[in-house]
C-alpha positions as semicolon CSV with decimal commas, in nm:
position;residue;x (nm);y (nm);z (nm)
1;Q;4,236;10,392;12,539
2;V;3,987;10,111;12,524
3;Q;3,993;9,955;12,181
4;F;3,841;9,656;12,008
5;V;3,925;9,502;11,673
6;E;3,691;9,237;11,541
7;S;3,783;8,980;11,279
8;G;3,677;8,648;11,136
9;G;3,372;8,750;10,941
10;G;3,302;8,651;10,586
11;L;3,053;8,518;10,336
12;V;2,898;8,185;10,425
13;Q;2,605;7,975;10,314
14;P;2,310;7,910;10,541
15;G;2,404;7,645;10,792
16;G;2,768;7,743;10,785
17;S;2,989;7,855;11,068
18;L;3,231;8,133;11,147
19;R;3,454;8,195;11,445
20;L;3,472;8,564;11,522
21;S;3,752;8,712;11,726
22;C;3,765;9,028;11,932
23;A;4,108;9,162;12,013
24;A;4,088;9,398;12,307
25;S;4,344;9,647;12,427
26;G;4,381;9,944;12,657
27;F;4,249;9,774;12,967
28;I;4,277;9,458;13,172
29;L;4,042;9,224;12,995
30;S;3,996;8,994;13,292
31;N;3,833;9,278;13,488
32;Y;3,541;9,322;13,251
33;G;3,249;9,139;13,108
34;I;3,234;9,150;12,729
35;G;2,943;9,146;12,492
36;W;2,909;9,069;12,125
37;Y;2,671;9,291;11,933
38;R;2,551;9,301;11,578
39;Q;2,388;9,553;11,354
40;A;2,213;9,474;11,030
41;P;2,156;9,745;10,769
42;G;1,872;9,972;10,873
43;K;1,838;9,808;11,212
44;E;1,944;9,888;11,564
45;R;2,252;9,737;11,715
46;E;2,157;9,442;11,932
47;L;2,333;9,241;12,198
48;V;2,371;8,878;12,095
49;A;2,603;8,729;12,356
50;W;2,785;8,823;12,671
51;I;3,035;8,676;12,911
52;N;3,156;8,783;13,252
53;N;3,512;8,871;13,335
54;I;3,617;8,526;13,449
55;G;3,426;8,340;13,183
56;N;3,221;8,121;13,413
57;L;2,900;8,309;13,335
58;R;2,781;8,355;12,982
59;N;2,463;8,385;12,787
60;V;2,327;8,452;12,440
61;A;2,021;8,620;12,304
62;D;1,719;8,407;12,226
63;S;1,765;8,470;11,856
64;V;2,097;8,285;11,854
65;K;2,047;8,042;12,139
66;G;2,176;7,697;12,060
67;R;2,378;7,828;11,768
68;F;2,623;8,086;11,902
69;T;2,876;8,043;12,179
70;I;3,080;8,315;12,344
71;S;3,414;8,243;12,506
72;R;3,724;8,428;12,614
73;D;4,095;8,385;12,655
74;N;4,209;8,659;12,885
75;A;4,573;8,563;12,842
76;K;4,537;8,642;12,473
77;N;4,323;8,952;12,531
78;T;4,067;8,795;12,305
79;V;3,698;8,716;12,314
80;Y;3,543;8,478;12,064
81;L;3,204;8,422;11,915
82;Q;3,149;8,085;11,756
83;T;2,859;8,115;11,514
84;N;2,708;7,789;11,395
85;S;2,405;7,702;11,188
86;L;2,405;8,050;11,044
87;K;2,082;8,187;10,904
88;L;2,012;8,461;10,656
89;E;1,894;8,685;10,937
90;D;2,234;8,659;11,105
91;T;2,376;8,883;10,835
92;A;2,514;9,188;11,012
93;V;2,826;9,365;11,122
94;Y;2,942;9,211;11,446
95;Y;3,106;9,414;11,720
96;C;3,244;9,350;12,064
97;N;3,261;9,585;12,359
98;R;3,265;9,589;12,735
99;Y;2,921;9,497;12,859
100;N;2,948;9,771;13,117
101;F;3,189;10,063;13,112
102;M;3,162;10,053;12,736
103;G;3,439;10,190;12,518
104;A;3,437;10,314;12,163
105;W;3,308;10,077;11,897
106;G;3,562;9,903;11,682
107;P;3,535;9,856;11,306
108;G;3,329;9,541;11,338
109;T;3,347;9,238;11,114
110;Q;3,095;9,165;10,843
111;V;2,907;8,837;10,849
112;T;2,708;8,772;10,536
113;V;2,492;8,463;10,513
114;S;2,368;8,399;10,162
115;S;2,269;8,103;9,952
């Protein structure tokens, strides 16, 4: 089964940083592009960053451009999201999943940005 477990979230002040990790299992990670998504309370889940299977192509949503960076280490079955210069509006539960051929959602990791 395709599974994802996110970690690394926490409570940070505006301007702070967190490094989120996505541990993937149940498939060959190097065969799939991966996306990071987030969902704030009362809002739709949105895609914030994605990376192709090899890792040579990546992009982020306009809302986090210049602040977030997605990366992957296929040998560790892990995808990362470096979140810098965090803003209040970045507060959400962050999830990872295959960009295509999506599996079940993992538990997510809570990022709370508060002053």
